[in-house]
N, C-alpha and C positions, 0 to 999 in steps of 0.2 A: 504494500500500500504506500509506504514511504517512497519507494522507488518510482511508482507511478506518479505520485504527486510531484516529485523532483523532475521527472521526465516532462510532465506537462508544463511545469514552471519554466524549465529550460527551453522548451519548445516555444513558449510565449515570448521569452526574451530574445531568442534568435530569429523569430518569425519576421520581425521588421527588417532584418539585415539581409534576407534572402527572398527571391522571387518565387521559388519553388519549394515544395516540402519533400523530405526524405520519406522512404517507404514506411519506417516506424511511425512517423508523424501522421502520415495518411491513414495507417492502420488504426492509430489511436483515435483520430477524428471520426473515422467511419464507425468504429466501435461505439464511441460515445453517442453519435447520431442514431445508431441502431437501438441502443438502450433507451435513449430519450423517446424514440418513436414508440417502443413497446409500452412505456408508461404513459405517454401523451394521449394515445388513441383511446384507451379505456377511461382515462380521466376526462377527456373531452366528451365521450359518450355519456358518462355519468352526469357531467355538468349539463349537457344538452337535455338529458332526461328530466332533470329537475326544472330546467327552463321551460320545457314543454308542459310540465305540470302547472307551472305558474301561468303560462299562456292559456291553458285550458280553463283555469279558474277565471281569468279575465274574460275569455270568450263566453263562459257560462253566465257571468254577471251581465255582460253586454246583451246576451240573448234574453235574459230576464227583463232588462230595461226595454228592449225592442218589443217584447211580447206585450208589456204594459202600454207602450206607445201605440201599437197596432190596435189594442182594445179601445184605447181612448179615441183613436182616429175613426174606428168603426162607429162608435157612439156619435161622434161629431158628424160623420157622414149621414147618419140617420136623421139627426136633428136638422142638418142643412137641407136634406131632401124634403122633410116636413115643412120647413120654412119656405122653400121654393114653391111647393104646392099651395101653401096658404097665400103667398104673394100673388101667384098666378090667378087664384080664385078671386082675391080682392081686386086685382087689376081688371078682371073680367066684369065683376059686379059694378065697379066704379067707371067702367067704360073708358079705360085708358086708351089713348091713341098709340099708334105704333112708335111715334117719336118719343112719347113719354115712357113707354116700356123700355126703349133702348138707351134712355138717357144715361143711366149708370152702368151700362154694359160697355165693354171696350175690348179691342184687340191690341196685341203688342207687336211692335216692330223693332228689331234690334238696330241700334245706331252705334257706330264707332266714334269714339271721342278723338277729334282732330287736334285740339289744343285747349289749354286752360289759361285764363287771364292771370296776370302777375299777382293780382290781389285775391285770386281764387274765388271770385264772386260770380264769374260767368265762364262758360265753356262753349266750344263749337263742336257740333256733331255733323256727321256726313249725310244727314237727311234734310232735304230742302223742299221747296215748293213743287218740284217735279215729282216728289214722293207723296204729295198731299199734306205736307207739314203746314201747320197754321199757328199763328200767334195765340197763345193761351193754352196750347196743348200741354198736358202734364207729362213729366218725365220722371222715371223712377229707376232705381238700381234693383238688384235682386233683394236687397235688404229692406228698402223702403222708399218713400217719396223724396225726390231730389230737388225738383224745381219745375219751372214752366218755360216754354219757348217764348222768347220776347222779341226776336227778330228772325226773319226768314230771307233766304236768297234762293236762287235756282237749285243749288246743289248742297247747301249747308244751312244750318240754323243755329242761332245763339240761344243758349239756355241760361236763364237767370236762376241762381241757386237759392234755396231757402235760407241760406246763411246771410242773405242780404236783408232779411226782415229787420225793420227798424221803425218804430212808431214816429220817430222824429223826421223821417224821410217822407216827403209828400208823395213820392213815386213808389213807395213801398206799399204792400198790401198785407192784410191780416187773413188768417185761415180759420174758418169756423171748424171747430173740432169737438170731439166727444170721446168718451171712454168706451172701449169695445165691450159689448154686453150690457151697457147701461145707456144705450142711445136715446131712450125716451126720457131719461131723468138727468142726464149729465150734459153740460154745454160750457164751452169757453172759447177764447180766441187766442191763437198762436200769433203773437204780434212782434216778438223780438228774439234775437239770437245773440248770445254772449260768446264771442270768439275766445275769450280768456278761459272759459270753462267748457266750451263746446256743448252748450245747453240752450234749449229753447225755453221761453217763458209762456205759459198758458194763463191768460188773465181773464177777468170778468166772470169768475166762477162763483156761483151763489153759495151762501153758507151751508145750505141744506143739500148741496150737490153730493151724490154718493161717490164721487171720484176718490181714489185711494192710491197709496204707494203701490207700485207694481202693475197698475193698470196700463194696458196698451192704448195709446191715443191715436185715433184715426180721424180723417176728414169727415165732417158730418153731412156735407152737401148743402148746408143752409146758405142761402144767398145765391146759389147757382153758379158761383165762380169756379169751384172745384168739384170734381166727382166725389161721391161717397166712398168710404172704406179704403182710402189710401193710408197706409201705415206711416205715422210720423215718428213715433218713439214710445218710450216707457216712462211713467211717472217715477221720479226719484224721491221727491218730497213735496209736501203741501205746506204753504206758509200763508200768513195773513197778507192780504193785498195792501196796496199803497195807501188807501184811505181807510182801511179797517172794516169796510162794509162788505168786501168780497175777498176771495182767496186767490192765490197764485200757485200754479203747479210748475215745478222745475222738471223739464222733459229731456231725457237722454235720447238723442237722435237714433233712429233705427239705421239710417244710412251713415256711412263713414265720412263722406265728403272728401276723400283723398284717393289718389292713384286709381282713377277709373280708366278702363280700357273700352268697356261697352256699357251702354245704358239702354233702357226700354222706353220707347215713345208710345203713349196711349192714343189709340184711334177709336173713334166712335163708329160702330158698324153702320154702313149705309142703309138708310131706310128707303124701301121702294115707294115710289110715288103712287 
């Protein structure tokens, strides 16, 4: 054993002085490599076995979560189907016109983002008048409501983002909003955006409004400027309004407002005359 240790030490010292190995050195290296291989393969197999067990546990937990999600989705689909049937019946009884029926229906068209302004308040997309783009059309990302088309050209359109909301700006607009699931009892106006906190403010909320932390905020469709059910964000907190008579909700945006490559432009289905 002492001789082997000395031999390996001597081999290490002299290795830097020669470009080739002697046959004893080659034999020693090959032997060590062979022994290492014998021990490494079983050790790797054992480690892999325990890693597979850990992965199986993670997969099992994920499957459990997916089963619960599927069950919830099935229940929501049934509720949605019932609501659609109820809406169709009410529209028939109230003698809605075809235009009224299609008002809050829309199709999507994918648009590529060509450029973003230096102040990140507007961007240009590759859909223009030749594609049927019009001023006032809503634009969204996969996550949520982004902004509206403010100018159109033949082949491009300018989108003004919701981050420009400012009650002090006469050219700004407010968004009538409500809490998802509480549409009949909740109402407020998204009027401003704080770039320092990346949050919207929903104002003019009545004291008895059922809005609460964690609620999803969507467009209400009131006033007719924007379609219903466009997701704006989630309530982070509720606080007393500026004059103490109403409340203000701080909304975390659903959309990220950064690094977009593609967006979705909302089109109203054409109504046959």
